[in-house]
N, C-alpha and C positions, 0 to 999 in steps of 0.2 A: 233251312239248314240249322237244326238245333245242335248246339255244342255238346249237350249232355242228353242225347236222345233217349238212351235206355232209362236214365233216371226219370225223365219226363214221362215216358210211356208208363213206367211202373206206377208213378204217382197218379196218373189219369185212371189207371185200372183201379187203384184204391178208392178214388173218388166215385167211380161208377158203381162199386160194390155198395157204398153207403147211400149214394144219391143216384139211383138208376134212372131217374127222370131226366137227367142232364143229357143234352145232345151235343156232339162234338163236330167240329168242322175246321177247315183251314180257309182263312180269308185274308185279304190285304188290309193291313192297318196303316193309316197315314198319320205320322206324328206331327206335332204342331210346327216343327221346323221344316215340314214338307217331305221328309224322307219316308220311304215306304218299306214295309216288310210283310211277307206272308207269315201269319202267326196262327197257331192253334188257339181256338176259342171255344168256349162252351156256354150254353144257356140252360137255365132250368129254374126251379123254384126251391126256396128253402122254407121250412116250417117255422113259423113264429107265433108264439102265444102272447097276445096282448089283450087280456080279457077273453076274447074269442081266439080261435086259431086261424091264422092267415098263411097263405102261400105267397111269399114275396119273390117276384121274378128278378133274377140277376143275370148278368152277362160278364164273363171273365175272359180276358185276353192273356195268354201265356207267352211271355217274352222268350226269345231264342236263347237267352242266357239262364233260363230256368234250370234248376231250382235255386240258383244263386241270386236271382232277382225276383221281386214280388210281382204277382199279376197286376194288370190294370183292371179295375173293377167298376162296374156301372149297375145301377138299377135298370130294369127294362119294363117300365110300367105299361099296362094296357091302356086302351083309349079312355076308360072310365076311371083311371087312377091319376091322382095329382101327387107331385113330389113335395114332401114336407122337408124343406131345407132345415138342417139342424147341425148338431155337433159332428156328424159323420157323413153327411150327404150335402153336396152343393146343388145349385139350381139346375145344373146339367144332368144330375143324377150320378155324378162321379162319387164313388165311395172312398172315404178316408178313415183309416183305423190305426190305432197304435200298433197292431199286429203287422200292418204293412210297413210302417215307418221303422219298426225294429226287426224287420225280416232278416233272418240269418239261418242259412243251411248248415246242418241238417235239422236244427231245432224247429224251423218254420216249415209248415206244409200247407197245401191247399185245404186239406180237411180241417186243420187247426184254424186256418183263416175263416172258413165257412162257419165253424163253431163260434168264433168270436163275433162274426157278423150277426149270427142269430142272437147271441147274448146282447149285443148292443142294440139291435133292432127291437128286442123285447123291452129294453129300457125306453126307447124312443122310436116309435113306429115311423118308418121313412116314407110311407105312402098313405094317402087318404082317398076316400071315395068322392068323385066329382058329381055335381048335379048335372042334369042333361044340358043346361046352358053352358056350364063350365067345360063340359066334355068337348064341345066344338073348338074352344080356344086351346084345350089341351092337345088336340090333334096337331096344331101348329108347333107346339113345344116338343111333342114326340118326334115330329119330323126333324127338328133341329138336333135332338138327342141322337136319333138314328144316324144322322150324318156323322156325328162325332164317333159313335161306337163302330161305325162301318168305315171310319177312316177319313171322313171329310172334315177337315179342321180349318177351313178358310176363315181367317180372322176378320174378314170384312162382313161375314154373314152375322147379322144381329137379330135376336128375337124381338118381335114387336109386342110381345105380351107383357103387360105391366098392370095386372089387376090383383095379383096375389104375390106368392113368394117365387117369382120368376126372374129370368135373367135381368131384365131392365131394372129390377128393384133390389138386386142382390149387391150388398155393400162389401166388396172385397178390396183389401188394400195389400200392397207389397212393400216390404222394407228391404232395400238393397244394401247389403253389408252386414256381416255377423260379428262385428267388433262390439265393444262395450256399449257404444251409442246405439248400434242397430238393435241389440238385444233389449236395451232399455226402452227403445221405441216400441218394440213388439209387446213387451210387458205392459207398458203404459196404455197403448192402444187397446190391447185385449181387456185391460181393467176398465177402460172407459165404456166399453160395451157398444160402441157405435158400429163396429165392423162385424159382419157375419163370418168373415174368414180373413185370417192374417197369414200371408206368405212371407217367410224370411228367406231371401236369396243369399246363400253363403257362397261367396266367390273366392274364398281362400283356397290355396293350392295344397296338395298333399293330403295325407290321410288324417292328420290331426285336425279335429273339428273345433277345438277351443271351447268357447262358451256354449255353442250349439248342442254339445253333448248333454248338458244339463236339461236343456229344453226337450231333447228327445227322451231322456230318462223319465221326466215327469209328465210328458205328453199333455200339454195344455189343450183344452178343447178349442177347435177351430183354428189351430196354429199348425201350419205346414212348413217344413224345412226342405229346401231344394237347392240344387246347384244348376238347375235347368231354367233358362229364361222363360220357357214356355209355361212354367208354373205360375208366372205373373199375369197370364192372359186375362183380359177383361177387368183389370183392376180399376177402381174408381180413383184411387190415390196411390201414387208411387213415391215412397220416401227414400231419398238418397242420402246414405250416411257414410259411404266409403271415402277413404283417403289413401293415397299412395304411400307406401312405406319404403320407397326407394332410397338410394344413397345420394340424393341431390345435395349439392354444396351451397347453393345460394337460394334465396327466397323465390326468385323467379324460376329456378330449376324445380323447386318443390311444386309450385303451381303448375308448371308445364307438365310435370309428371302426373298431376291430378287430371289435367286436361286430356292427356293421352289415355289415362284410365277410363275417363268418361267417354272417350271416342269409341271404346269397345262395349260400352254399357247402354248409353242413351239410344242409339239406333235400334237395338234389340228390344228395349223396353217400349219404345215408341211404336214398334211394329206390333207387339202383342197387346198393347193397351192404347189404342189410337185415340181414345176419348178421355184418357186419364188426366188428372191434375198432378203435375210434378212438383213435389215439395222437397226442396234442397236443404240439407243440413250439413253438407260437407264444407270444408274450409278451403279458402276464404269464401264465405257464403255468397257475397255479392258477385264475385267473379264466376264462381261455379254455377250460380243461377243463370248468369248471362250465357255461359258455355252450354248449359242444358237447353236454354231457349234456342240457341243457334243450331245445335246438333239435332234437336227434335223437330224443328220447324213447326212447333206448336204455336198457337196464338199466345200473345203475351199474357193474357189473363189466366192461362192454364199452366204457367211456369212461375212459381214463387219460391222465395227462400225464407227460412225461419227468421232471418234477420234479427231485429231487436224485440221480438215478441216476448221472450222471457224477461228481458230487461224492463220492458214496459209494464208487464204484470207486477214485477217486483217494485218498480217505481211507484205505481199507483197504490200498491199495498202499503209501502212505507209512508206515503203521504197521508193515507187514510188512517192507518192503525198506529203508527209510531209518532207522526207529527200532528195528527188530528186535524188535517186540512182536507176534509172530505170534498168541499166545493172545488178546490184546486185539482184534486185527483181525478174527478169525473172526466175532464177533457185534457188530461196530461198524457204525453206520449214520449217515448224515446225514439228518435228518428236518425237517419243517416247510415253510417257504417258500423257494423258490429265491431265491438272492441273499444279501444281508448277514445276513438273519435266520435262516439255516440253523443247525441245532442238532445236535451230536453226541449219539448215544444208543446204548443197548445192548439186545439182545433176550434176554440171559441173566442170571440172578441167581445169582451164585456163593455157595455155602454156606461159611461160615467158622466156626472153632471158637469164637470169642468176638467181642465187639463191637470190641475194640481191633484185632484182625486185620482185621476187615471195614473199619474206618476207614482203616487203613494202605493196604489194597488200593485203596480208592476214591480216596484222595489220589494214589496212584501213577497210577491210570488217568486221573484228571483232569489231572495234570501232563503225561502223555504225549499225551493228547488235545489239550491246549492247544498243544503244540509242533506236532502234526500239522495243526491248524487254521491255524497261522501259515504253514506251508508251503503249505497248500491255498489261502490267500487270494492267493498270488502267481500262481496258475494261472488264466489267463483261459479263457473258454469260446468258442473259435473254432468256426467252422462245421464244420470237418472233425472236431474232437473231439466235438462234439455229434452229428454224423452217425454216428460210430463207436458212440456210446452208443445211439443210436436203432436201429442195425442189431443191436446185442446184444439189445435189448428185443424187436425184431421176430423175431429168431431164437428166443428163448425161447417166444414165442407160437406161431409157425408149427410148431415142432418139439415143442410141448407139453412143454417141459423141466421144468416145475414148479420153476423156479429162483427164488430170492428176489431182488427188486430194490426199491430205494426209489423208488417212483413216486407221482405225485399221484393220490389216490383219495378218494372221499367219506369224510370224517373224522367225520361225525356219529355220535355214540355212543362215540367213542374219546376217552379222556382228559377226560371230562366236557364234551365239545364238543356243543352242542345245535343248532347252525346247519348249514345245507347249504353246506359249504365243502369244497374239495379241498385236501389237504395231502399232502406226501410222507411216506409211511410204508412200512415193509418189507412187501412183498406177494409171495405166490407167484403166478407168472404161468404161464398155460397157454393152450390153444386158445381158450378163451372169455374171455380177459383175466385179471382178478383172480380167483383161485380162493379165496384165503384171506388175510386180513391177519395178519401175525405180531405177537404181543403184545410190546410194549416192556416192559422192566424198569421197575418203578414208581420213578420219580424225580421228586420234587415240582418240582424246577427245570425239568426237561424238560417236564412237564405244564403248568407255568405259562407257559413260552415258547410252547408249541403253542396254548394257549388265547388268548394275546395275538395270535398270528398269525391265528388263526381269527376273532377279533373284528375286526381291522382289515380283513381280506379281506371279511368279511360286510358291514361298513359300506360298503365300496367297491361291492360288488355291488348293494346296495340303491339306489345312485344311478344304476345303468345302466338303459337302456331296451332290453329284449329284444323 
């Protein structure tokens, strides 16, 4: 039942005049939330000149709110064609164009969409010829794509192909929250270049889009803005930046408001990206990382908080470049709770000839560390600086760098902590999140401070309603 049937029919007639090769039909489309609709769709080829002339097969679904909503567009490659993932095409063959993002009736039309599609494909050809050996593997991928375009979007079905630019190798990340921090994360991750696609989930209510309007205007390559959780499907990393802006009166009320907000976000995110690493940047990061872990039911290694990662990078930089203490900086970390209770710590235990030498070295280290901490306290955590840190963490995960970062992780069992709390500790990060926690040097003062942080966080968590 098309709301604007006459307008839709008229536009399809116009398309048929220019592209008579298109065939039209009505089929059932299943959206990623499980809902179904009988939708008009058409298939055909569009002429593209890329050195030679090519006929690129496409498949368009026309939504029942057309022409006020853009079509859903896919490539429809034949058996001997491979999908070239790029600026405007993902691994499933879904087509993303500025024309679709900026769709506005009556300015936008299907003919105009096809013209931009041709222009973009002439800049970057979306398909390539497969060798006979690759064609066999492509058949499996085509089967998966066919299921999507015919409406089968079971999130548990995964492509097993991972030899080229296919599903298993496609680095997609989602940023949840379109505030200053969310946009900073999108820009930093995009600049880092580790992600093939970045989705920004704008969960704000009302027509006002805030900062996302500028992202839409300038249409960054590989960046999609959506209000639909299904747009996050199959993300490798999901970055959470949202914070409740309610009228809470007490600190506990503020946190409870955030917990309630996450209660509507984490289950949906977990459903659409069941193998993702959750990277929490919302405040307070230790508590919200714990909440994300509980609500997602993900293994602890795949739920981490940004924690003291930015403070640690700054701390090491200050030691190396300002205080010229390169040897100390190598194994120096900020651990514990983000904020005023952060603690400097080390992951190496130097061997000394005697107790006097060891005492002298520790005193020197403490003196230098105190100076570095004074400088560190003057540095605020602005959205863009946190965004850069988030991009660095995301890069380590997507590229499986096995790099050590100080991130919020489940601290139970470390430093005689027996409660389920998340604290910043040095961890090796890879594709599956935390690979291994790096052992801290045994320092009674550091352990005491970590235990104190754990106790206060645990007491706070006990008062929350999950």
